[in-house]
SETINU-546098 format. One record per residue (C-alpha): residue number from 1; x, z, y; residue in three letters. Coordinates in Angstrom, 2 decimals, always signed. Layout:
# SETINU-546098
{pos=NUM xx=X zz=Z yy=Y code=ALA}
...
***
This chain:
# SETINU-546098
{pos=1 xx=-12.62 zz=+46.51 yy=+89.85 code=MET}
{pos=2 xx=-15.95 zz=+47.34 yy=+88.35 code=LYS}
{pos=3 xx=-18.77 zz=+47.90 yy=+90.75 code=PRO}
{pos=4 xx=-19.72 zz=+51.73 yy=+91.12 code=TYR}
{pos=5 xx=-22.92 zz=+52.37 yy=+88.94 code=ARG}
{pos=6 xx=-24.28 zz=+55.87 yy=+89.54 code=PRO}
{pos=7 xx=-24.47 zz=+58.21 yy=+86.55 code=ALA}
{pos=8 xx=-26.51 zz=+61.36 yy=+86.35 code=PHE}
{pos=9 xx=-25.87 zz=+64.75 yy=+84.65 code=ASP}
{pos=10 xx=-28.45 zz=+64.90 yy=+82.14 code=THR}
{pos=11 xx=-27.08 zz=+68.25 yy=+80.66 code=VAL}
{pos=12 xx=-27.72 zz=+69.95 yy=+84.06 code=ARG}
{pos=13 xx=-31.12 zz=+68.38 yy=+84.08 code=MET}
{pos=14 xx=-31.97 zz=+69.53 yy=+80.66 code=ARG}
{pos=15 xx=-30.66 zz=+73.12 yy=+81.59 code=ASP}
{pos=16 xx=-33.10 zz=+73.02 yy=+84.57 code=ASP}
{pos=17 xx=-35.91 zz=+71.91 yy=+82.23 code=MET}
{pos=18 xx=-35.05 zz=+74.78 yy=+79.85 code=ALA}
{pos=19 xx=-35.09 zz=+77.24 yy=+82.72 code=LEU}
{pos=20 xx=-38.64 zz=+76.14 yy=+83.49 code=ARG}
{pos=21 xx=-39.64 zz=+76.18 yy=+79.79 code=GLY}
{pos=22 xx=-40.42 zz=+72.33 yy=+80.04 code=TRP}
{pos=23 xx=-40.02 zz=+69.78 yy=+77.20 code=MET}
{pos=24 xx=-39.66 zz=+66.05 yy=+78.01 code=MET}
{pos=25 xx=-43.46 zz=+65.70 yy=+78.06 code=GLY}
{pos=26 xx=-43.69 zz=+68.17 yy=+80.79 code=ASP}
{pos=27 xx=-41.08 zz=+66.55 yy=+82.86 code=LEU}
{pos=28 xx=-42.82 zz=+63.14 yy=+82.30 code=ALA}
{pos=29 xx=-46.16 zz=+64.54 yy=+83.54 code=ARG}
{pos=30 xx=-44.62 zz=+66.26 yy=+86.52 code=ALA}
{pos=31 xx=-42.69 zz=+63.21 yy=+87.61 code=SER}
{pos=32 xx=-45.56 zz=+60.66 yy=+86.87 code=SER}
{pos=33 xx=-43.29 zz=+58.80 yy=+84.48 code=LEU}
{pos=34 xx=-43.86 zz=+57.78 yy=+80.79 code=SER}
{pos=35 xx=-42.43 zz=+59.85 yy=+78.17 code=HIS}
{pos=36 xx=-40.38 zz=+56.75 yy=+77.02 code=TRP}
{pos=37 xx=-38.84 zz=+56.44 yy=+80.58 code=THR}
{pos=38 xx=-37.68 zz=+60.05 yy=+80.67 code=VAL}
{pos=39 xx=-36.25 zz=+59.74 yy=+77.15 code=SER}
{pos=40 xx=-34.28 zz=+56.62 yy=+78.01 code=LYS}
{pos=41 xx=-33.00 zz=+58.35 yy=+81.17 code=PHE}
{pos=42 xx=-32.07 zz=+61.61 yy=+79.48 code=LEU}
{pos=43 xx=-30.30 zz=+59.73 yy=+76.70 code=SER}
{pos=44 xx=-28.31 zz=+57.83 yy=+79.18 code=GLY}
{pos=45 xx=-29.58 zz=+54.41 yy=+77.88 code=ARG}
{pos=46 xx=-31.18 zz=+53.42 yy=+81.15 code=CYS}
{pos=47 xx=-30.48 zz=+55.54 yy=+84.31 code=GLN}
{pos=48 xx=-31.63 zz=+54.44 yy=+87.72 code=THR}
{pos=49 xx=-31.55 zz=+56.09 yy=+91.02 code=ALA}
{pos=50 xx=-35.38 zz=+55.59 yy=+91.40 code=LYS}
{pos=51 xx=-35.97 zz=+57.46 yy=+88.16 code=VAL}
{pos=52 xx=-33.36 zz=+60.11 yy=+88.90 code=ALA}
{pos=53 xx=-35.06 zz=+60.91 yy=+92.29 code=ALA}
{pos=54 xx=-38.46 zz=+61.16 yy=+90.63 code=LYS}
{pos=55 xx=-37.08 zz=+63.48 yy=+87.97 code=LEU}
{pos=56 xx=-35.11 zz=+65.70 yy=+90.44 code=ALA}
{pos=57 xx=-38.16 zz=+66.01 yy=+92.65 code=HIS}
{pos=58 xx=-40.31 zz=+67.10 yy=+89.78 code=ALA}
{pos=59 xx=-37.66 zz=+69.85 yy=+89.03 code=LEU}
{pos=60 xx=-37.55 zz=+70.87 yy=+92.68 code=GLY}
{pos=61 xx=-34.09 zz=+69.53 yy=+93.57 code=PHE}
{pos=62 xx=-32.41 zz=+66.67 yy=+95.29 code=SER}
{pos=63 xx=-31.09 zz=+63.78 yy=+93.37 code=THR}
{pos=64 xx=-27.59 zz=+64.76 yy=+94.55 code=ARG}
{pos=65 xx=-27.73 zz=+67.94 yy=+92.16 code=ARG}
{pos=66 xx=-27.49 zz=+65.46 yy=+89.20 code=TYR}
{pos=67 xx=-25.35 zz=+62.97 yy=+90.50 code=LEU}
{pos=68 xx=-21.94 zz=+62.56 yy=+88.79 code=ILE}
{pos=69 xx=-19.25 zz=+61.53 yy=+91.28 code=SER}
{pos=70 xx=-17.00 zz=+58.55 yy=+90.65 code=ALA}
{pos=71 xx=-13.81 zz=+60.69 yy=+90.35 code=LYS}
{pos=72 xx=-15.61 zz=+62.90 yy=+87.75 code=ARG}
{pos=73 xx=-16.43 zz=+59.75 yy=+85.87 code=MET}
{pos=74 xx=-12.89 zz=+58.57 yy=+85.98 code=GLU}
{pos=75 xx=-11.67 zz=+61.91 yy=+84.64 code=ALA}
{pos=76 xx=-14.00 zz=+61.54 yy=+81.72 code=VAL}
{pos=77 xx=-13.12 zz=+58.02 yy=+80.81 code=SER}
***
């Protein structure tokens, strides 16, 4: 059995960004992360709980809002 690695709903995150009229650079500034880090996260190339927490906080939500459950991941695979 593979160890569970959290995945995050970047579509929802992008929707929340759009509601604020934010681009990636705006989210990067608000979260004190580099544009490169935000880009890697939103593309799914490098997602960590630490970055997710910073992005979620910058958007005014908890990390839990963007967390994709293990059951949902199984359904997609």
